[in-house]
N, C-alpha and C positions, 0 to 999 in steps of 0.2 A: 653532915652534908652527904646526901646520897647521890651517887652518879652511876650511870650505866657504864658497863665495862668498855663499850666502844668509845666513850668520851674521855677515857683516861689515857694520857700521853706520858712519855718518859720524862718530859720536862716539868711535870706537875710536882709541886712540893707536897710532901706528906702532911705537914701540919697546916700550912696556909691554904692550900688548894683542896686537900682531901679531908681536912678536919680531924686528922689523927692526933691522939695524945702521945706522949713519950711511952706510956704504958702500952698503947695500941701497937706501937712500933716494936717494942720488946716481945709482945705476944706474937706478932707476925714473924719475927726472927725465930722464935722458938718453934713455931709451926713449920717454917722452912727447914730448920735443922732436923726436925722429926720426919718430915715428908721426904726430904732428899738425902737423909743420912749424912749430913755435913755438919761441920762446926764453924760458926762465924765468930771471929774474935771480937772482944769488947771494943778494940780500936776501930774495927770495920763498922760496928754498930753505931759508934759515935759519928761516923761520916755519912750516915744515911739521911739525906735531906730530900731527895726526889725519887720518883718511881724508877728513873734511869739508874740511880745509885744502887737501888735494890737489884736491878737486873745485872749490873756489872759485878756486884758483890756475889750474887749467886753463881754467875759464870766463873768468877775467880775461885770461889770455894769449891766448885765442882771439879775444876782442873787440878787443884792441889790435893 
């Protein structure tokens, strides 16, 4: 499911609304880790269900 970036909101679910697979989510996490020089724990990855979850995860990881 292709969406324009302007259509994506924090409450959208990664799988149901954006059509991502669990592998897509892992690939995104790896890209975030590489891009921002952070490490995201496996526990945090398991909690990623929405776009907002990703935002909060990145904010928390950046602070630590």
